[in-house]
N, C-alpha and C positions, 0 to 999 in steps of 0.2 A: 894830649889826651893817654893815659897809659893803654896797656893791651886788655887787662881786665876792664875797662872802661869798654875801651870801644868794642868789645867782646859782647858788653850788653847793649851798647848804642846801637850798632849791627845787627843785634838779635831782636829788637823791639824797633826797629825799621822794617826787618825783613817780615812781622807781623804786623805793624799798623794795618794793611791794607785788608786785613782778617780781625780788626778790633781787636787786636793786641793778642801776647801769648796766654795762652793755658796754662793757670796754675799746673798742672803735672808738668810741663812744658818747661817753665821757668825751673821747678825745684829739680828737676831732670839735668837740667843744662848750667845751673848755676849751685842749687842748692840752698835755696832763699824761699822766704816764700813769698805772694804778690807785693806784696806792700813794700817789703823792702827792697827789692829789685825794682818797683816803681820810685823810692824814693832814692835809691840809687840813681834813677833816672834822670828825673829832675835835676840832681845837684851835677851830673853831666851837661846835660844839657845848659844849666846856668852857666857853667865853668866853662865850655867851648863857646857859648852863644848861641844865638837860633838860628844865625845864620847858614847852618850845618844843615835844617830845616826844610824840608817842602812845607807849601801851605798846608795837604794834606797830613803831614805827620803836627806841623804845629795845631793844626787841627781836632788832631787827639790825643794830646798833650794837655791841651785847655779842657779837653772832658774829663781826665781825670783827675784836674784839679777845680773843676764843678763842686761845692760840697755835696749840690741839690740832687747829685746823679750819683748811683752806686757803682763803686768800680770794684766790688766784690767780684771776685773770679766765677764762672760759672762752674756749679757744683755736676758731678755727671748723673744722668738720671738711672736710677737703678730700678730693676726689673724683680719684683718678688720671683721667686725659681716657682713656686709653689702655686702662684695665681696665672704662670703663663703656660703651665701644662692642661692638655683638656680633659674634661671631664670622659670618666670610660662608657 
């Protein structure tokens, strides 16, 4: 595994217990979209073999590959500044 692949793999492993890394974390760390990140991660796992993964990590990757479940990144909740102000 090359150093870039190892960084992606280790980063994903770190975030798996929390449902995976957030869009912003992926962008800041790797400069790529979540779909590109997970595409790289899938390739890395396929090349390295699933023996590197714990059962929890395998379940997480299986969920990413299920077409019926959305893997869209979570969108931040935006609060309208006008509606959050108290009325005088």
